[in-house]
C-alpha positions in Angstrom: -7.1 3.7 7.0 -4.1 4.8 4.9 -3.4 5.7 1.3 -0.1 4.0 0.7 1.7 7.3 0.1 4.8 7.4 2.4 5.3 10.6 4.3 8.7 9.9 5.8 11.4 7.4 6.8 12.3 6.3 10.3 14.6 4.0 12.2 12.8 1.2 14.1 14.4 -0.4 17.1 13.0 -2.9 19.6 12.8 -1.8 23.2 11.4 -5.2 24.2 9.9 -8.2 22.5 6.6 -6.4 22.0 7.5 -2.7 22.0 9.2 -0.7 19.3 10.6 2.8 19.0 10.4 4.7 15.8 12.4 7.9 15.2 12.6 10.0 12.1 15.8 9.7 10.0 18.2 12.5 10.9 18.5 15.2 9.8 15.1 15.1 8.1 12.3 15.5 10.8 9.0 13.8 10.4 6.7 16.5 9.1 3.6 14.9 10.6 4.9 14.2 14.1 3.6 17.4 15.5 0.0 16.5 14.6 0.1 13.0 16.2 -1.8 12.4 19.4 -1.7 9.4 21.8 -3.8 6.6 20.3 -3.3 7.6 16.7 -2.5 5.1 14.1 0.7 5.1 12.0 1.6 2.8 9.2 5.1 1.5 9.8 6.3 -0.4 6.8 2.6 -0.9 6.1 1.8 -2.2 9.6 -0.8 -0.3 11.5 0.6 0.5 14.9 -0.8 2.7 17.7 1.1 5.6 19.2 1.6 4.8 23.0 4.0 7.6 23.9 6.4 10.1 22.4 10.2 10.4 22.4 12.3 13.1 20.9 11.8 13.0 17.2 9.6 9.9 17.3 7.2 7.7 19.1 6.8 4.3 20.8 4.2 1.6 19.8 3.3 -1.9 20.9 3.3 -5.0 18.8 1.5 -8.3 19.3 2.6 -11.9 18.7 0.3 -12.0 15.6 1.9 -8.8 14.2 5.4 -10.3 14.7 4.4 -13.6 13.2 2.7 -12.2 10.1 5.2 -9.3 9.2 8.8 -8.5 8.6 9.1 -7.4 12.2 9.9 -11.0 13.1 13.0 -10.7 10.9 13.8 -7.3 12.5 13.7 -8.5 16.1 15.9 -11.5 15.2 18.4 -9.2 13.5 18.6 -7.0 16.6 19.6 -3.9 14.7 17.7 -0.7 13.7 15.9 -1.0 10.4 14.7 1.8 8.0 10.9 1.8 7.8 8.3 3.7 5.7 5.9 5.9 7.7 2.5 7.2 7.0 0.0 8.8 9.4 -3.7 7.7 9.1 -6.0 9.3 6.6 -8.0 12.2 7.8 -11.2 13.6 6.5 -10.4 16.0 3.6 -6.9 14.5 2.9 -6.0 13.7 -0.7 -6.4 10.1 -1.7 -3.6 9.6 -4.2 -2.9 5.9 -3.7 -5.5 3.3 -2.8 -7.3 2.3 0.4 -4.7 0.6 2.7 -5.8 -0.9 6.0 -2.4 -1.6 7.6 -3.4 -5.2 8.1 -0.6 -7.3 6.5 -1.6 -10.4 4.6 1.8 -11.9 4.4 5.5 -11.5 3.7 7.0 -11.6 0.2 10.6 -11.4 -1.1 12.3 -9.1 -3.6 13.6 -11.2 -6.5 15.2 -8.6 -8.7 15.5 -4.8 -9.0 16.4 -3.4 -12.4 17.0 0.2 -13.2 15.9 1.6 -16.6 16.1 5.1 -18.1 12.8 6.1 -16.6 11.9 3.8 -13.7 12.9 0.9 -11.5 11.4 -2.5 -12.3 11.0 -4.7 -9.2 9.9 -8.3 -9.1 8.6 -9.9 -5.9 7.9 -13.5 -5.0 4.7 -14.2 -3.1 4.9 -17.5 -1.1 1.6 -17.4 0.6 -1.6 -18.4 -1.2 -3.5 -16.0 1.2 -1.8 -13.2 -0.7 -1.5 -14.7 -4.2 -5.3 -14.6 -4.7 -5.3 -10.8 -4.6 -2.4 -10.3 -7.1 -4.0 -9.4 -10.4 -2.7 -7.5 -13.5 -3.1 -3.7 -13.1 -4.4 -4.2 -9.6 -3.2 -2.4 -6.5 -0.9 -3.8 -3.8 0.8 -2.3 -0.8 4.5 -3.2 -0.5 6.0 -2.1 2.8 3.0 0.3 2.9 3.7 1.8 -0.5 0.7 1.9 -2.9 1.9 0.3 -6.2 0.2 -0.9 -9.3 0.9 -4.5 -10.5 2.4 -4.2 -14.0 2.4 -8.0 -14.6 2.1 -11.2 -12.6 2.1 -14.9 -13.0 -1.2 -16.7 -13.5 -1.2 -18.0 -9.9 -0.1 -14.7 -8.4 3.1 -16.2 -6.9 5.2 -13.5 -8.6 4.5 -10.0 -9.7 6.4 -6.9 -11.0 5.9 -3.2 -10.4 7.3 -0.2 -12.2 8.5 2.4 -9.6 9.3 6.0 -10.5 12.6 7.4 -9.2 10.8 9.7 -6.7 9.1 6.7 -5.0 12.2 4.6 -5.1 14.5 7.2 -3.5 11.9 8.5 -0.9 11.1 5.0 0.5 13.0 2.0 1.8 12.7 0.3 -1.6 16.2 1.5 -2.2 17.4 -0.5 0.8 16.1 -3.8 -0.5 18.4 -6.5 -1.8 17.6 -9.8 -3.4 15.7 -12.0 -0.9 14.8 -9.1 1.4 11.4 -9.6 3.0 8.6 -7.1 2.4 5.1 -6.7 3.9 2.3 -7.3 1.5 -1.3 -6.2 1.7 -3.9 -7.0 -1.0 -6.5 -4.6 -2.1 -9.3 -4.4 0.4 -11.9 -3.9 -2.4 -10.9 -7.3 -3.8 -11.4 -8.9 -0.4 -14.9 -7.6 -0.1 -15.8 -8.7 -3.6 -14.5 -12.1 -2.8 -16.5 -12.3 0.4 -19.7 -11.0 -1.2 -19.5 -13.4 -4.1 -19.0 -16.2 -1.7 -15.7 -17.4 -3.2 -13.6 -18.7 -0.3 -12.2 -22.0 -1.6 -12.9 -25.5 -0.3 -13.9 -25.8 3.3 -14.8 -22.1 3.6 -17.9 -21.1 5.4 -20.1 -19.5 2.7 -23.4 -19.7 4.3 -25.7 -16.7 4.2 -28.3 -15.5 6.7 -30.7 -17.9 8.2 -32.8 -19.5 5.5 -30.6 -18.4 2.6 -28.8 -20.8 0.3 -25.0 -20.7 0.2 -23.5 -18.7 -2.8 -22.1 -20.6 -5.7 -18.3 -20.6 -6.1 -17.0 -18.8 -9.1 -15.2 -21.4 -11.2 -14.9 -22.3 -14.9 -18.3 -24.1 -14.9 -20.0 -21.0 -13.2 -18.5 -18.7 -15.8 -19.5 -20.9 -18.7 -23.1 -21.2 -17.4 -23.4 -17.4 -17.3 -22.0 -16.7 -20.8 -18.3 -16.2 -20.1 -17.1 -19.5 -21.6 
């Protein structure tokens, strides 16, 4: 479990198809590296990876075919060059929770559309091609973009686009500053929204919404349901 508050930047390189090396950006060392142990989890651009071994100034982790397929690591391995990634160690008991609960399980890849600087912040717009991610994009909701906890300022009705306002500190201390139009980003919807969706039985056509043995299946939340229950 993570909070979406980035603790450092690193360079990610592929040692093999399913093994990556992450080193802190020089000259700034990773302040949390000394507290890591073998088997610990680290969010790498929002992707939960497990520390397998250590190298000078960093660590090595394994990736799976599913991870490559679902995240921007697929683009990174095809590019063949080191990429700058956001890093966050897992949440420990007693740590501050300044962002929102982030699992490190990426829902899909989005793309930066525009990045506009204003006097007080950066306004970034992202496109969300996958319907699996769009359902969790709601106004003023939380979303993790490359592992960064952000609040959705506005979004389209379908969730296929959304904008965030990023303060200068977040912009300059993360790899958001590296993004260009069309750059891919890892997206994770709010875990609380996923549990609410599951508990309410809203899974769309064809979803298995059956309850325990002997229970009736929950009713989908649609316009008719809302009207029946006084929300019309």
